[in-house]
C-alpha positions, 0 to 999 in steps of 0.5 A: 364405532366409537372407541374412545371419548375424551371430554368433560363430565357433564353429569353422573347418574345411576348407572350412567354418565354424560360426557360433554365432547365439544358441546355434544353430550354422550350418555355412557353406561359404566360400572359403579366403580367407574362412576364413583371415580367421575366428578362433574366438571372434571376432564375424563378419557374413557375407553368405549365399547359400542353396542349397536342394536336395531332399536338403540346404540349403547356406549359403555365406558371404562377407565382402562383398556384392560377393564374393557377387555374384561367386559368383553370376555365376561360376555362370552360366558353364557348368562352374562350380558352387558348389565351383569358384566358391569355389575361384576366390574363394579364389585371387583377391579380387573386384578381382583377378578383375575385373582378370584379366577386364579383361586377359583374363588367363585364366592367373590364373584357371587358378591356382584349384583345379579350373579348367583352361585352357578353363574359365578362358578361358570365365570371362574371356570370358563375364564381361567385360560383367558386370565393371564393376558387380561390381568397382565395387560396394561399394568404399570410394573415397577422395577424389581426391588433388589436382586436376591430372591427368596425361595418360595416356601410354606402353604401360602406360597404353594397356594399362590404358585398353584393359582398361577399355574391354574391360570396357565403359567408354567410352574417355573415361571410361577415359582420365580414370580412368587419368589420375587413377590416374597422377596418384596412383600415378606414372608407374612404376605397372604395368598392374594397379595402374593398372586397380585405381585406375582401377576405384576412380575409376570407382566414384565 
């Protein structure tokens, strides 16, 4: 099985790219988000998911291990195959997907091509328990700024804490993470920003 490819981008097409590895061109399918980041002639390193079928071997490429983990998890949902999983990851970054799941915001997932309302609702419901590990993995977390923590307060903070507890974190952990987020981002930060920063805090 191929787990990683490191080489030069030979060409970028619709839905795939060709990666030249020591003179061998590998056709790799990828999300629209990943393909936009690839430039012909530039060096690239991709995490690879290999699918072996009777009639074909397909390679799926990702810019990070956490994105590949989301790709795998999305396909555990009934009705989600490789094509739909790539469509979701092309619309939402891994962390934006984690936030959508935390808030049970199926409408954000529904924006993905090929994803209808019922499937989007199924995705956010069934991935709720898997989101903490997936969203925390691979994050480069900067050291906390300052030691003083403001107490979480207001509807926005409450929503953010609720979202993190819905993801499976303990209420005390969620409160502490959102307190740190408010301390860094300020009281005017919206729910999504607090959740994003809270997830980083919990990944420390």
